[in-house]
N, C-alpha and C positions, 0 to 999 in steps of 0.2 A: 849527613851525604849520602850519595846513592848508594853505596858500599854498604851502609847499615840498615838498607830499609829491609824490613822483614814482611812477610805475608803468607798463612799457612805453613811457617816454619820453614821458609825457603830463604834466602840470602841471595840478593845478586851482588856477586865480586866483580868489579874491573880489575880485569889483569892486567892493564895497563899497555897493554900489547897495539903498538904502534900510535894509537892515539885515546884521549879520554873518547868514553861511551861506546867503542868501538867491539872491543871483545870482553865475555863476559863468561865467567864461569858460575857455579852455583854449590851453596851449600844446604842440604836439607838436614834440618835438625829434630831429631824425635825422642823423647825421653833420655836425654842427655849423653846420646850416641849422632854421630856425624856421618853423612856421605856426601861428598863432592863431587858433582858431576862436570865431566870438563876439567882444564887445570893450566890452558894457557901454555905458556913455554917458562923453560928454567926461571926465568928474570921475572916471573909470575908468582914464585913460591912467598915470597915476603907478604904479599897481598890475601893469599890463600891461609895462611897461619896466622893473620892480621883478623882474618873474618873469625877465625875459630875464638882466639882472644876475645872480639866483640862479644862472642856468643857465651861464654863463661867455658869453653871447650879446651881440653889439651887435645897434641895429636894422637896421643892414646888414647882417645875417645872416639876417632875416627874409624870406621868399621869399612868403609868403599871408597874408591875413586873407581867413577863409572866413568868412562871414555863414550862419546855418540859416536865418535869415528877418529882416525889415527893422524889425519890431516896436521900438522904442526902446531897452527893456531889454538887447537883444541886440547892437544895430545902432548906436545915438545917437551914438556915439563912434568910427564908422569916419571919417568923415572927418578928423577932427583926428588921429586916431592915424596914417591911411595917411601924414599930412603927416613923421611920426617914422620912418616906415620907409621908405628911399629906393630899397629895392629890391622893395619888395612888391608884388605885386597882389591885386586884392580881386574875390574869388570868390563870384557870388551868384546867385540863381534868376533866371529872365528877369522874372518880374514883379517883383521886388525893384530890379534894376538902375536902371530908370529913377529911381526915388525916392533911390537913393544918387548919382546923375549929377546930379539936381537935385531937392534933399528939400524944395522948397516947398512941395508937397500935402501932403507928412508933417509938415512942421513947422506949416502951418494946422491940420491935423485933428487934431493932438496937443494943441495950444494950445487949440483950442475945446474940448476935454475937461478939460484941466487948469487952462488960464488961464495967463499969462504969468510972474508969480512961482513958479508949480510948477514951470513949465517950465525957468527958469532955476536953481531949487534943485536939482531932481532930475536934470535931463538935460543943461545946459550948453547950449553954444553948438552947432548940427548944421550941419556945412559939407558941401560938394559933394565927390565924391571924380573927379578928373580922368575921363574918360570913356577916354581910351588904358590907365588903368592898370586897367578892370575886364573881368574876364574872365566871360560869362554860361555857367552850368552848366546843360545840358540835361540831362534824366533818364537817367542813364548814363554820364556824363562822368566821369573821373577826374583827378585831381590828381597831379604827382608832387614828392615832399619827398626830395631826396637818396637817389632810389632805393627811398623806401615811396609804395606807392600808394594814396591815397585815394579811395573810390569816391562819387558823389554821387547821390542819387536823390529824384526828385520825391515830396514826403510830403504830400499835403494833407489839410485835415481841421479842423487847429486854425488855419490860413491857406493861402489859395492861391498864397504866396509862398514855402511852405519847402520846404526840403530837408534831409535827414540824411545825414552822412556816415560811410561804412562804414571803419574800418583794419583790413585783414585781419592786420595786426603783433598788433596785441593784439585780436584779434575782439570789435571793440568799435564800438559807435555810436555817435557825436556826436548826440544827438536835439532840441537844442532844445527846444522844449515839446510835440512832437509826441506824446513817451512820459510825458507828464503831470508833474505835482509832487511832488517826493518831500522832504519838509524833515526833516532830521536830527533834529529834536527828537521825532517821530512815530516813530523807531524803536522796537521793542518791546526788551526785555531782554537778548535774543540778538543784538541787533544787525540786526535783519531790518527792512529798509525798509518804509513804507507808500506810497501812491502814490494819487492822484485826477486826473481830467483837468483838462486848461484849455481850456475851451470860451469864451474872451473874443471878444468881438466884434471884429471883424463877418462874420467867415468863417469861423465853423464849420460844419463839414459832418459827421454823425456817420459816415454809411455809409466817405466816404472816409478817416477818421479811423482806423477800426477796420481800412479796408484797409492804411494805412500801419504801422498797429501790427503787423499780420500780416505784412507784406512785411519788414519787420526781422525780427522773430522767423524767419522763412523761412532764415535764414543762423547760428542757432544760435547769436547772440552770447553771450561770457562776462560782458560787463558793459555800460552804458549811461552814458553821459556827458550828464545831465543839467544843462540851465542853472540850474534850479530844485530840488535842489542837489546837486551833486557825481556821482560816481560810485555807482553801484549794482551790483549781482547780482541773484542767484533770478529772473531776467527772464522764464522762462517762468509763473512766478505772477504777477508785477508785470503782463504782458501779460493775462491772464485777469483780472485784478481792473480794470484797465483797461475792457478792452470790455465787462464788466459794468455796469460805472458808467456808461459811456457810454449804453447801454441803460435804467439805470434815471433819469439824468437826462432822457432822452426821455422818458420814460413820465411822470414828475415835470411838464415842461412842458406835456404834453399833458392834464394833468388839471387846470390852473390856467387853461387858455389862455382862456376865457371868464370867468375871474373879474373883476371891477372893479380888486381889489386885487393882480391877479396877480403882479407883481414882488415884493410884500413875501411871499405865500405861496410864491413859486419857492425866495425866500432864504433862508426858514425850512426849508422842505421839504429844501433842498439841505445846509444846516447840521446838520439831522438823519441825512442820510444820510449825510456823512463822518463825524460823532462817532459814529454806531453802529459803522461799519467799523473806525476807527480805536481803538473800545473792543474790539471784537473781534480784532482783530491785536494786543494787547496793549499798546499804547500807554500810557505813561505820564501822559499830559496829562488834567488834567480838562477838561469842557465848556468850563469858561470859557475856559483855557488857549486849547482847540481854537478856539473863537468868536473868540479876538485873533488869533490866527497866522493863520487862514484869511479874517479878515473881508475883505479885500481882493479875494483869489482867488472865493468865495462871490459878492460883489456882482458881477465881471467874468464869470464863470460863466453867473450868471442874465441878463444882460445879454445876452449871447453866445446862449443858449438863447432869449431872447424874440424876437432879432434874426432866427435861423434859423427859429422858428417863425413869425412873419410873412412871412418871405420863401414859406417853403412854402406858406403858407395863401392868398397872394397870387393874384390871378388871371393866368394864364401871359401873357396879352396886355396888363397893366397897365402 
């Protein structure tokens, strides 16, 4: 299965969130010790523990749960998973740490968007992490996993509480959402991946996002491990594609900024942009299939662009 595939001591785990091959977490294995990168939701815990079993590890052999950021599809299950990992510490961005220690605001914000029923169905219970088990990661901090060094850098753009993790051993980044979305259904006949940025609300910032992408590219990575979804190569091309699309998306947002039906126009324009690029890439999908697979992402990207647009246009002293 896809979950069992391992390269450079890295296991891709399908967390099962929403649909297969949509939401990944990772297990890094080194000298009989483990570190998770992201963890999905509370409902993902069986898949996370099964990945340990698959590598002959017990929960007590996990030293770290590293969160790229605290959006719930990445971190919603962190508190519950930590209760299963007696020796692990949670590593998280300074802006994300308070929300893991006291998730009240995180839960309230998500519940306001999704409603209580959907919160329970998709995310399960979100429980706090003991403060003494939390390590705050500043830009440039490193984590040691049984002699394997993992470097963490601040990567704003998608969210201000986002970090990415550099693994020198595999020459790879764990990118969370900073390096966009690459669903395997979009791969062309040669297996080459397709990527789009994710600008979901409420902290999208185009220039920081492009700077974060370039910062990762500067290490000449061999591959990227995306949350959505899996390991991709062809990194330089994908980085160019992402930066081009960020600029195109910002231009589209400006072009509809003063329209009364701004949101609807932006959703349609984004779908046109992604569908056109997917076809040019050689994606096997029809436009209807593209629209179906990207429906939620297009909606969230439009919302994120609009929040950014309104913030950029607001008076500075407002």
